[in-house]
N, C-alpha and C positions, 0 to 999 in steps of 0.2 A: 324459714329456710331461704326464701328468695333474697333476703337481705344480705346473705353471705356473698363474698366475692366469688367470681368465677373460679379463680385458682383454689380457693378454699373448698368450693363444691367438688371440684375434681379430686382434691385430696380426700374429701369425705367419701366419694365413690370408691377410691382405691383402698381406704381403710374399712370399708363396709359399714360406715356409720349411718348411711342412708343410701337410697338408690335413685337412679334417674326417674323411675316411676313415681316415687314419693316426692321428688323435687317438682316434677311436672304437676302433680296434684296440688301441691302447695302453691305453685305459681298460678294455676287456674283459679284457686280459691281467692288469692290476692287480687287477681285481675277482675274477678266478678265483683269484688268489694270496692276496688279503687278506680278501675278504668272508667266507669261512668262519670267520675268526677273530673277526669283530665282528658279523656278521649284520645289517648296516645296510640292505642292499638286498634286496628280496623278489622280487616278480614282475617278469619282464623281457619286453621286446618287441625282442629282438635283431635279428630278421630285418627288421622295419620300420625300426629304427634304422639298420641297415646300408644299406638302400635310401635313406633320407633323407640319410645322410652322403654317399653317392655323388652325390646331386643337389646337395647343398651344395658339394661339391668342384668340380663342374662350374660352378656359379654363381660361385664365387670365381675360378676360372681365367678366366672370361669377364668378370670385374670387375663382377659384378652380384649381390651378396648381397641377399637379400630383406629383411634387417633386421639390427639390431645384435647379435643373438645367433646369426646364421646358422652352423650347424654345431656348436654347443656341446651336448654331451650333458648332460642334467639328471636329477635325481631328483625325484619327486612324492610327497608325503606320502600314505600310504594311508588318508586320510580324504577325499581329493579325487579327483574323477573325471578320468581320462585315458582317452580313447577307446581301446577295445581291450584295456585292462588291467583286472584285477579291483580293485574298491574293497572290500576285505574288512573294513575297520575292525578288523582283528585278531580277528574273531569268526567261528566256524564257519558260522553261518547265512548269511554273506555271501561265502563263498569262491567261489561261482559268480556273484557280482554283477559281471558284466562291463559296464563303462561303455560306453554307446552314443554318448556325446558328451563333449567336454571341458567341465569347469567353466570359467567365464569367465576366471579367472586363468590356467589352463593354456592356454586358447585364445589368449590374448594372447601367451604365451611361444612357442607354436608359430608364430603369425603373424610373430613376430620372428626366426624361424629356429631356435629351440631344438629339440633332438631329445630327446623323452621316452624315456629308456633303461630306467628301472626305477621301481618304487614303493619308498618308504622306510618302514621299520618304525615301529610306533606301539604304545602301550599299548592294550588292548582299548577300542575306541570313544574313544580319546584321553583316557581318564580316569586321571589320575595323572602323577607325575613320574618314573616308571620304565618303560622300554619293554620290556614282556613281554606276550605273548599266546598263546593256545592254538593259533593257526594257524601262525605263523612262528617262535615262540620268543622268546628275549631278544636284545636288542642290547647288546653289550659296549662298553666305553669303549676307544678306540684306545690310550690311555695304559696301560691295564691291562684286558683283556677280562673279568676277573673282577669288575669294578666296573661300576656303572650308567653309561649314557650320558645319563641324564636322560630327560625326556619332556615333552610328548607327541611333540615333533619329534625324538626321540632318534635314529631312523634317519638323518634328514637331517643332524644334527649330526655323527654318527659317520662318515657317508660323506664329508662335507667334510673332517673332520679327517684321515682316511686318504687323502685326495685320490683317491677313487674316481670322482668327477664334480666339475666345477668350481662348479656351482650347484645349490641345492635349494630347494624350497618349504617353507613352514612355516605354522603358525597358532598363535594364542595367546589363551587365556582367562585362565588364572592364572599364566602364565609359560612356556607350551609352546614358544615360540621362544627366550626368553632363558635359561631354566635349562639346557637341553641344550647350548646354545652355550657357556655358562660352563664346564660340566663337560668339554666336549670341545675347548676352546681355539679356538673360531671365533666368528663374529659372528651375532647374531640380532636383527632389527629389528622391533619392534612399532610400526606406524605409528598415527597418530590414526585414529579409527574411520571417517572419511570418505575416507581416501586410497585404499585398495585395496578395490574392490567385493567384497562377501561375500554374494552372494544365497542361499547355503546356510545362513546364520545362522538358527537356528530362531526366535528372537524378533527380528524385523527392526529394531526400534528400540533394542535393547540394545547398549551400547557395549563390553561386556566381551569380546566375541569378535571377533577380527580375523584377517586373513591378512597374511603378510609374507614378505620374502626372507631367505635365509640364505646366507652366503658366507664366504670366508676373509680378506677384507680390505675396506676401505671402498670402494675403486674398483669392485670386483666387485659389492658390494651395491648401489651406486648404478646400475651398469649394469643390474642386474635390476629394481630399483625403477622405473627410467624406462620399463620395458616393462609392468609389471603394474599401475601406478597408473591410476586413472581411474574414470569413472562407469559405473554399470549401473542401468537403470531398475528392476530387481528388488530392489535394495538401497536402502531409503529413506535410509540414512545416507551413501551415496556422493555426492560432490559434482561439479558441472560445473566443475572447476578448470582452470587453464591447463595444457594438455598438456605444456608445456615447464617446469613449475615446478621440476623437479629437474635440468634440463639444465646449469645453470651454478651450481655451488656451491663457490666458493673457500673454503678453510679459514678459520675464524674466527681472529681474533688472540687468542691466549690471554691476553695482557696486558690485554685489555679485558673478559675474561669475569668475571662475578660468580658464583662457585661456592658452592653450599651442599652440605653433606654430612651424612649420617646413617648410623650403623652398623647401625641396627635398624628403621628405618621406624616409629617410634613405639612401640617396645617389643617387636617380634617376636623370638623366640629365635634367637640366632646363636652358633655355636660359637666358642670363644676363639681357635682357629687362624685362623678367617676374620676375626675382629675385628682380630687383630694384622696380618694381611696387608693388610686394608683401610686401617688407619692408616698403614702404610708407603706405600701408593699415594697416599693423600691428601697425605702429607708430601712425596712426590716431585713432585706436581702443584702444590701451593700456591705455591711461590716464583715460578711462571710466570704466575699468574693475577692479575687486578686485585684480587680478594679471594677468600678461601676460608675459610668459617667454618661452624660447625655450625648446623643448622636443626631446629626442633621439628616432627616430622611426626606427632605425635599428633593426627590430624584428626577423630576420632570413632570410632564403633563399626564399624570397617572390617571386622573378621572376620565379625561377624553379618550385616552388610550384604552382603558377598560370598557368604556361605553361602546366603542367600535368593535372590539374583540368579542364582547358579549353579544352584541347585535348580530355579528357574523355567525356565531354559534346558533342563535335563535332562528335566523333565516335558514341555516342549514338543517335544523331540526324540524321546523314547522312550516316553512314556506311551501314545501311539496304538498301540504294538505289542500292548498288552493284557497282563493279568496273567501268562498262560502264557509269553509271550515274554520278559517282564522277568526271569524266572527263568533265562533263558539268555544274558543279556548281561553277566554277570560281577558280582562283589560290589560293586565301586566304583560302577558305573552304577546298580545296583539300590538302593544306599544313598542315592544322590542323588535318585533318583525317589521313594523312600519318604519322604525328608525333604520333598521338594516337595509330596507328597500330604498331609503332616501340617500344612502351613502354611495360614494363613487369608488372606482378602483383607486383613485388618488388617495381617498380617505383610508382605504384598507392598507395601501402601501405605507402611508404615513404612520398608521398605528403599529404596524410590525417593525418599522424602523425605530419608532419611539420606544416600543417595548424592549428592543435591543439596547438602546441607549440607557433605559432605566435599569436593565439587568447589569450593565457594565458599571453604572454609578453605584448600584447596590454592592457589587463585588468590591469596589474600592472602599466603601464604608466598612464592609465586613472584614477587611484586611486587619483592622485594629481590634476586632471583637470575635468572641466565640459564639455568643448568642445575643439577641436583642429582646428586650422586654417592652411590651405595649399593653394598654387595655385591649380587651376584645370587643366589648359592646360599648358604644359611646354614650349610652343612656340606660338607666334601669328599665326593667320590664314594664311595659305600658299595657293598657287594656287591649284585649285581642280584637275588640270591635273596631279599633283604629287600624287601618291597613298598614300604616307606617307613621313614624313621627314626622310631622310636617315641618318642624323647626327644632333645631338643637343649638343651644348657646347663642340664641339670637339670629341664627342663620337658617333660612328656608331651604328645604330640600327640593331640588328642581326635577327629580325623578324618584320613583318609589324605592330604589335601592341605594340612593346616595348616602343614606345613614350608615351603610355598611362599609364605608371607605376604610376604616381601620383594618378590616380583613381583606377586602378585595384588592387593595393596593399591594398587599403582600402576595396575592395570587399571581401577579404579573411576572414575578421572577421564577415561578415554577419550582420553588424550593419548599422545604418542610416548615410547618408551623403547628403549634399545639396550644390548646387552651387547658389550663389547669385551674381547678377551683381553689380560690384563695380567700376564704372567709366570706363575710357578708357585708353589705352596706348598712348604713344606719337604720334603714327601714326593714332590715332582716332579709333582703333579697340577695342572692348570690353575686359575688364578684368573680369574674374570670380573668386570669392573667394570661396574656398571649405571649408565646415564646417563639421567636423566629430563628432559623438557621440558614446557612448558605445552601444553594442548590446542591443536591446530592449529599448533603451533610446530615442525613437522617440518623445515622448511628450516634453521632456526636450530640445532635439535638436531643435525642431520646435519653441518652445518658445524663445530660444536663437536666432534663425535665424530671428524671427520677430523683436526682439530688435536690432539686427545688421542691418537689412534692414532699420529701422527707423534712426539709427545713420548714416549710410552711405549716406542716402538720404539728410541729413542736410548739407553735405559738398559738394560744387560743384566739388571738386577734386575726390570724390568717388561716387557721385550720378549716377544712370543709365542715359545713354545718348542714345536716340532713333536714329535709322539710318535715314539718309537723303534719303528718298525714291524718291524724285523728280529727283535724279541723276541717277536712274536706269530705267527710261522710256525715250526713247525706250530701249529695252534690249541691254546692252553693249556686250553681248556674247550669242551665241546659245547653251544653256545648254543641249538641247535634241539632238544635232548633233552627240553625241557619241553613241546614242542608236542604236545597231545593229539589235535588234528585237523589234521595237516599236509596240504598238497595231495596228493591221491591216496589219502587214507584211504577205506576201503571204504564207510563210512556217509555220506560227503560227498554222494553222489548223491541222498540223501533230503532234503538240506537245500536249501531254496529261499529266495532273498532276498525281503525285503519292504521297502516304502518306509520309510526312516528318515532323520531329519535328522542333523546333527552339532552337538554342543554345544561343540566346540572349534575 
């Protein structure tokens, strides 16, 4: 039953084919069998979920569901508060950080009837594109648990890929929704900065960090998006938009779409296998579009600009902890904070000016196109023991997140982008197609993504391919072995949480 889509599950509830209680029981059985192999889900609230599933079952039998997600179990990223569950950020200092209330996005999901079953694994404090941390261990890719699931929403992507739950939350600064979705063969949607309220964003007016939905297909993603979008007074970027703006989204007509494409987003390093696969996807799409031609996305000093804006967010989130605490937040976070401390007011002013110039250059390019196509991940999934690829296409990475340039360069514009599963590479690992739209062009981008999803599904060479989960039982590797401070460690009782923001 968990393999069914979220929309199909809701339909089944309505037709009394099965109940939320039966679905939850089936999910828990699947989680028991498969989660040890991929370590996607971490802390659970099974007792509360069971009680809530029983209530949802009674509501459906009475024909009175409380919302569009009533009875659906979901996973919540372990950077986001869900009442009663720990928000550990993957760091031992926060293992006892039990949330006393839901963050607004999670609260919206609960009001729509969703059942928060578990938290999903993350890199420590969400820093990096590989989901490993000293509390929960590593998350393996369902296509091969010896390989990375990506990050920072790696646990969410892997849980969806393995059909442990039908929907999961995510967030994205430099690609944290899109990258793991690409590596795990699912969908990750980064909305425009005003769409999903993000009151935990450390720098309230920065467009680079957003919240968004993750799902296995477009219909499920839209089902979740319709619930989580909306205004919150604590987020200065969120807008008082039409509550029904995503309710009616017929697919776009491909033969009217003007499509631009770029293999490398203005010169980012991309592995030759990814380039070849991307060219094949573009060739498959081009005959169906009004036009499909290359676009120059060399928009400015995108890497330095992102470095400064990201460091600014990390300083805002983590510098208040003090020097002693910074030593305990992991090398990636510490490196970002140290970079931020070394920057001047002049650097910050330059970055905001350059971001403005980049946005205007992007706007000029988009005048000739409706959507842009790019690869999402510059390299196939690699072993999770490797923190990040040190070299791509002969170019060395100067910082741990440089390999994410295909996604973080798009974050600078604050507009929408989505990763769609588009078949597999020669080694059987998923290929993710990234689709970009103009800022605040979410409706149009989602309509185009729907049409592209349907087109890709028709061709066996580009259709999504599910992982062979029979090959991962028993677990081929112990993903929790790297946890130095797992739950129940004798020294955990000495660790107490302190207030911290999230930069992702």
